C-alpha positions in Angstrom: -16.9 -106.0 9.5 -13.3 -105.7 10.7 -12.4 -107.5 13.8 -9.7 -106.0 16.0 -6.5 -108.0 15.9 -5.2 -109.7 19.0 -1.6 -108.5 18.5 -1.2 -105.0 19.6 1.2 -102.8 17.7 0.5 -99.7 19.7 1.0 -98.7 23.3 -1.8 -96.8 24.9 -1.1 -94.2 27.6 -2.3 -95.1 31.0 -5.6 -93.7 32.1 -5.4 -91.0 34.8 -6.9 -93.2 37.4 -4.5 -96.2 36.6 -1.7 -96.8 39.1 1.6 -96.8 37.4 4.1 -99.0 39.2 7.2 -98.3 37.0 8.9 -94.9 37.2 10.4 -93.4 34.2 14.2 -93.7 34.0 16.2 -90.8 35.5 18.6 -88.8 33.4 22.2 -89.5 34.3 25.3 -87.4 33.7 27.0 -90.5 32.3 24.3 -90.6 29.6 25.2 -87.2 28.3 26.9 -86.8 24.9 30.6 -86.1 25.1 31.2 -82.6 23.6 34.2 -83.9 21.6 32.0 -86.6 20.0 29.1 -84.2 19.3 28.7 -82.6 15.9 30.9 -79.5 15.4 29.1 -76.3 16.1 27.5 -74.6 13.1 29.1 -71.3 12.1 26.9 -68.2 11.8 27.3 -68.1 8.0 23.5 -68.1 7.6 23.5 -64.4 8.6 26.3 -63.4 6.3 24.2 -62.7 3.2 21.5 -61.0 5.2 23.9 -58.7 7.0 25.9 -57.9 3.8 22.8 -56.8 1.8 22.4 -53.1 1.5 19.0 -51.5 1.4 17.7 -50.8 -2.1 18.5 -47.3 -3.2 15.7 -45.7 -5.0 13.4 -42.8 -4.7 11.4 -43.0 -1.5 8.8 -40.6 -2.5 8.1 -37.9 -5.0 6.0 -37.7 -8.1 5.9 -41.0 -10.0 7.6 -43.1 -7.3 6.5 -46.7 -6.6 5.4 -45.6 -3.1 3.1 -43.0 -4.5 1.6 -45.5 -6.9 1.1 -48.0 -4.1 -0.9 -45.3 -2.2 -3.0 -44.6 -5.2 -3.7 -48.3 -5.7 -4.7 -48.6 -2.1 -7.1 -45.6 -2.5 -8.6 -47.3 -5.6 -9.9 -50.0 -3.2 -12.2 -47.6 -1.4 -15.6 -47.3 -3.0 -18.2 -44.6 -2.5 -21.2 -46.2 -0.8 -23.7 -44.4 -3.0 -22.0 -44.8 -6.3 -20.4 -48.1 -7.4 -17.1 -46.4 -8.4 -13.9 -46.1 -6.4 -13.1 -42.7 -5.0 -10.0 -42.2 -7.1 -11.8 -42.7 -10.4 -14.7 -40.7 -9.1 -12.4 -37.7 -8.9 -12.6 -37.2 -5.1 -8.8 -37.5 -4.8 -7.2 -34.3 -6.0 -3.6 -35.2 -5.2 -1.4 -37.8 -3.6 2.1 -36.7 -2.5 4.8 -38.8 -0.8 7.8 -36.9 0.5 11.4 -38.2 1.0 10.5 -39.1 4.6 7.8 -41.5 3.3 5.0 -39.3 4.6 1.8 -39.3 2.4 -0.4 -36.3 2.0 -3.8 -37.0 0.3 -5.8 -34.0 -0.8 -9.4 -34.9 -1.3 -13.0 -33.6 -1.4 -16.4 -35.1 -1.1 -19.3 -34.9 -3.6 -21.1 -32.4 -1.3 -20.4 -31.0 2.2 -23.5 -32.8 3.4 -22.4 -36.2 2.1 -23.5 -39.0 4.4 -19.9 -40.3 4.7 -18.4 -36.8 5.4 -17.4 -37.9 8.9 -16.0 -41.3 8.1 -14.5 -41.2 4.6 -11.4 -39.0 5.4 -10.6 -41.3 8.3 -10.9 -44.3 6.0 -8.6 -42.7 3.4 -6.0 -41.8 6.0 -6.1 -45.4 7.5 -5.8 -47.0 4.0 -3.0 -44.7 3.0 -1.0 -45.2 6.2 -1.4 -49.0 5.9 0.6 -49.1 2.6 4.0 -50.8 3.4 6.7 -48.2 3.4 4.5 -45.2 4.4 5.5 -43.8 7.7 2.6 -41.5 8.2 -0.4 -40.3 6.3 -2.5 -37.1 6.4 -5.7 -36.2 4.6 -6.4 -32.6 3.7 -10.1 -32.1 3.0 -10.8 -29.2 0.6 -14.0 -27.8 -0.9 -12.4 -25.6 -3.5 -12.6 -26.5 -6.4 -15.9 -28.2 -5.8 -16.4 -31.7 -7.0 -18.3 -32.1 -10.2 -19.0 -34.9 -12.7 -16.3 -33.5 -14.9 -13.7 -34.7 -12.4 -14.6 -38.4 -13.0 -12.2 -40.6 -15.0 -13.5 -42.1 -18.3 -13.6 -45.5 -16.6 -16.0 -44.1 -14.0 -18.2 -42.4 -16.6 -18.3 -45.7 -18.6 -19.3 -47.6 -15.4 -22.1 -45.1 -14.7 -23.3 -45.0 -18.3 -22.4 -41.4 -18.8 -20.3 -41.9 -21.9 
């Protein structure tokens, strides 16, 4: 068993109900650092590289752009609640367009008009597409023609469902 040492190497703060007789020392003007003796002021060179950098010039939108692929990747994270396949591979997404203003338009359908997620799925798709960094706004266009069918599924989805 360790016994507390008699020499105290720490100073404990007084308890709130202890009476403190010593007042802390007051700050004096004479204690201030002379500006001539102080370190020289730092120049604002740390912003130089940041301010000089130009934005990357590349396609904002359009077919095959990185932004369009980022939206597609985000949509592949949404799964149909009844089928264990993401909605992109399931063939529910008919098109993803990103224009030069970084606005995304997702054209999609549902398996049936009476699908249990008919009220929530388009909103989730819009929210997920608009949350992609770089997308200014997203819109979902829900279409019923052409109707969805198992032929719209990707080979990966068919393999997952045992249809190959």
